[in-house]
N, C-alpha and C positions, 0 to 999 in steps of 0.2 A: 324741510328750505332750502330754497333755491342758492349756488354758489354764485359771485361773483361772472364764472366763465362759464352760467350757461348759457346764456343767451345767445356764443355762438354755436353753439349745439344744436339749435331746434331740428327738427325732424332729423338730424343723423342719427342712424345706428349704431348703438354701444349695449355690449354684455358684458357685465359687468363679474368679475373673476375673483374679487376678495375685496375685504373692508377695510379700513383702516384702521387700526387699533389705536385707542390712546399711547399705548409707549411709543407707536412710530408717530404717529401727532406730538409727542414733545419729544423726541429726537429731531425730527424734520423741524421746528419750529421755530426754528435759531435758524436752516440755511436756506429755506424758499421762502418766495412771495406769501403770505394771509391768504390772498388769495385760487392760490392753489390747494392750499390746506383745505380751506372750505368746500372744491372740489372733491374733491378725494372725498372729504366728512357726507357731501350730499351723494356720492356717485361713485365711495370706494375707488378701488383702481378697476380701468374695463381698459375693454377695445371698441375701435368703431368703425365702422367701412367692415362687418365682415371681420376685423381680424389687420386690417390693412396699420393702421396704430393703432399703438398702443399706451396710454397712461399708467407709467409701472410706476411698484413699490420702488423707490430710488435705494434704501436698507440694504435691498438683494441684489444690489449690482455696485454698492460703494466699493468691492474689492475691485471691481476692475477697472475703473473711475484711479485707483492708487493707481494700479499695475499700468498706466497706458498713459500715468505722468498729464492729467488731464487734472486739472482744478474745478471742482464745483459737484454739482449733483443731479444724475440723473434722473429725467420727469420724463421719458416721452421714449420710444421707440418706433419703429416703424415692422412693418412683419418681417425682413428683412437683416436685421438684427443691428442697422443704424438707429443711433443713440440722438439725444437731445435735451444739449446740460446745460441747465441755467447754475449759471458763473459767481452768483452775485449780482452782478449788473448787466447780465446778456442772456438769451436763449445764441446758443452753439450746437450746430449742424454736426455733427458726427459723422461721415459717410466711412462707417468703418471695413463696407467691400471695396474700396478704390484706396483707403485710407488717406481723407483727407477734410479737413474742416473748415468752416465760415461761421461767421454771425451772424445772424438771422435778429437777433428783436433784441431792442432792450427793454418791457415791458414783457408779462405771460399772457396779457390782452389783447397785446400786437401781436402775439407767435398764435395763439389760439384765432385769431381772426384770417390773418397768412392762410391758417391749415382747414381750416374749420368755416373760411366764410369765402374765403375768395379764391380755394382751393391754388392758391400760390405754388406746393410742390409737387403737385400729381405726379409732373417723371421723376422728380428726385425720390418720389413715393416707389417708384416702381408698379406702377398702377394696372399700366396694362400689362405687366410679365404677373403681377397681382392676380389680377383676373384670372389668368389661364392655368395659373396655378394651379387656384382654389377648383377648378373643374375637373382635377385629377387628384388634389391631395385635397386631408381634411386642415379644416383647419390648428394653428400651432396651437399650443396651450399654455397655460402664463409663463411656465417657463421656458420654454419653445422657440423658435423662428423659422423662416427659410432659407433654407444656404445652400447655395449655389454648389458645386460637384463640377471641375472643381473651384478652387475660389478666385471671384473676380482679377483680385489681385496679385492669383496664380498664371493668367492670361483663361483662367475660365468664359463660358459664354453667360451674356445676361437674356439669356432663355426660361422659359418657364421646363424643359426638359431635362434643363440638367440644373431642378430644385431639390433636397428633400428634406423635408422636417427635421431639421436638430436640434439640440437641445441649446440654450441662449447660452450661457457664462459661458461654457469649454468652447463656445464658435467664436464669440469676441476677441477672448485668449490665442485662438489658432489665427483669424483674422489680426492680429494685432501684432504678431510674430509674424504673417506672413506680408504686412502694410509695412514694418520697417526693412524687410530682408533685402 
């Protein structure tokens, strides 16, 4: 059965990494819009465009939300660890590499439209750098991301040659500390 969000994903390559379990569904049902639950039930937690964008398991990143004093639930992330948070009223983009945020959309469908149809955030997603990185590094696993070394917040360069595959959760904590420095 298709989810209401699938209309935005037509022709976009994806890789399923994990299924939504009944326990996850129960834990997330009151925290995210029903169309996201339906999407995860149909598609699981998956990556798009060879790992450029991930619809991620929010429960795996709850501790980061608490640590970063954000409110909401992480619903997606980029290959470089930036996150998209459902606040209960809108989708917020948290650029962890520069430690800045902005509100994007008041509905999940609008968020999907901006990302997948209009592709309004190709520069924000660093697609150009991503494509160069993918030529020399493997795709990150579900618990990994690409990390600039040194981090951009500490003067690192937005350059494909300075990127490594790193563990996502520890990287988010390091970037939080660097962003507050």
